[in-house]
VEXDREN-2710 file (C-alpha; in Angstrom, 1 decimal):
% VEXDREN-2710
k/r/px/py/pz
1/MET/10.8/-2.8/0.3
2/ILE/7.2/-3.8/-0.6
3/LEU/7.4/-6.8/1.7
4/ASP/8.0/-4.6/4.7
5/ARG/4.5/-3.1/4.2
6/PHE/3.0/-6.5/3.7
7/PHE/4.6/-7.9/7.0
8/ARG/3.8/-4.7/8.9
9/CYS/2.4/-4.6/12.5
10/ARG/-1.3/-5.4/12.3
11/GLY/-2.1/-3.4/15.4
12/PHE/-0.4/-0.1/14.4
13/GLY/0.5/-0.5/10.8
14/THR/4.2/0.1/11.5
15/ALA/6.4/-1.4/8.9
16/SER/9.8/-3.0/9.6
17/ARG/12.0/-5.4/7.8
18/LEU/11.3/-9.1/8.3
19/ASN/14.4/-11.3/8.4
20/THR/14.8/-12.7/4.9
21/ARG/15.5/-16.3/6.3
22/LEU/11.8/-16.3/7.4
23/VAL/10.6/-15.2/4.0
24/ASP/12.7/-17.8/2.3
25/ALA/11.4/-20.5/4.6
26/ILE/7.7/-19.7/4.2
27/PHE/8.1/-19.6/0.4
28/ALA/10.0/-22.9/0.4
29/ALA/7.3/-24.5/2.6
30/ALA/4.6/-23.2/0.2
31/ALA/6.5/-24.6/-2.8
32/HIS/7.2/-28.0/-1.1
33/PHE/3.5/-28.5/-0.1
34/GLU/2.2/-26.9/-3.3
35/ALA/0.1/-24.5/-1.2
36/PRO/-1.9/-22.0/-3.2
37/ARG/-1.1/-19.3/-0.6
38/VAL/0.5/-18.5/2.7
39/GLU/-1.7/-17.1/5.5
40/VAL/0.2/-14.8/7.7
41/ILE/-1.2/-14.4/11.2
42/SER/1.5/-12.2/12.7
43/ALA/4.9/-11.0/11.4
44/PHE/6.4/-7.8/12.7
45/ARG/4.8/-6.4/15.9
46/SER/5.6/-3.0/17.2
47/PRO/6.8/-3.2/20.8
48/LYS/3.7/-1.1/21.7
49/PHE/1.3/-3.6/20.0
50/ASN/3.1/-6.6/21.6
51/ASP/2.8/-5.0/25.0
52/SER/-0.9/-4.4/24.4
53/LEU/-1.4/-8.1/23.5
54/ASN/0.5/-9.1/26.6
55/LYS/-1.7/-6.8/28.8
56/LYS/-4.8/-8.4/27.3
57/GLY/-3.6/-11.8/28.4
58/ARG/-2.6/-13.1/25.0
59/ASN/0.1/-15.7/25.1
60/VAL/3.0/-13.4/23.8
61/SER/6.5/-13.1/25.1
62/VAL/7.5/-9.7/26.5
63/GLU/10.8/-10.1/24.6
64/SER/9.1/-11.4/21.5
65/ARG/11.3/-11.8/18.4
66/HIS/8.3/-10.5/16.5
67/THR/9.2/-7.0/17.8
68/ARG/12.6/-7.2/16.0
69/GLY/11.3/-8.7/12.7
70/GLU/12.7/-12.1/13.6
71/ALA/9.5/-14.2/13.8
72/ILE/6.4/-15.0/11.8
73/ASP/3.2/-16.9/12.6
74/PHE/1.6/-18.5/9.6
75/ARG/-0.3/-21.4/8.1
76/LEU/-0.6/-23.1/4.8
77/PRO/-4.2/-24.0/3.9
78/LYS/-5.0/-27.7/4.1
79/ILE/-1.6/-28.6/5.6
80/LEU/-1.8/-29.8/9.2
81/PRO/0.4/-27.7/11.6
82/GLU/2.2/-30.8/12.9
83/ILE/3.2/-31.9/9.3
84/LEU/4.3/-28.4/8.4
85/GLY/6.2/-28.0/11.7
86/GLU/8.1/-31.3/11.3
87/TRP/9.1/-30.3/7.7
88/LEU/10.3/-26.9/8.9
89/TRP/12.2/-28.5/11.8
90/GLU/14.1/-30.6/9.3
91/GLN/14.7/-27.7/6.9
92/PHE/15.1/-24.6/9.0
93/ASP/17.8/-23.6/11.6
94/GLY/15.7/-21.7/14.1
95/GLY/12.7/-21.9/16.4
96/VAL/9.7/-23.9/15.3
97/GLY/6.5/-23.7/17.4
98/THR/3.5/-25.8/16.4
99/TYR/0.2/-24.5/17.6
100/GLN/-2.2/-27.2/16.6
101/ALA/-5.3/-25.9/18.4
102/ASP/-5.0/-22.5/16.7
103/GLY/-3.8/-24.1/13.4
104/PHE/-0.5/-22.2/12.8
105/ILE/3.3/-22.4/13.0
106/HIS/5.6/-19.9/14.7
107/LEU/8.9/-19.6/13.0
108/ASP/11.8/-17.5/14.3
109/VAL/15.5/-17.0/13.7
110/GLY/16.6/-17.7/17.2
111/PRO/18.5/-20.9/18.3
112/LYS/17.3/-24.2/16.9
113/ARG/14.5/-25.5/19.1
114/LYS/11.0/-26.7/18.8
115/TRP/7.9/-26.7/21.0
116/ASN/4.2/-27.3/20.9
117/GLY/1.9/-24.4/21.9
118/ARG/-1.6/-24.6/23.0
END
């Protein structure tokens, strides 16, 4: 699938299927907010790349859902993360993390929960 290449690991270029619920959610958000584009920060991460980020002190979970194609970090231009996060919380049954300082949303297909990152 062409989207598998698009959402591939940015560290090693490894492609993997991203859960379609995530793709549907980011496209629904873009349509709702009339965003001209979706900026993907991180989608699939190979376990090796995730481990390297962890060793560099980046704030990544050792058991990250990114390594299973079950999470995506993204932003919509000109939409504040707290606004986007609240909308996703109402619309999406999964994890919604709002990272205001870094200007992005983490979305995953785990249990419904929300948090604010740094």
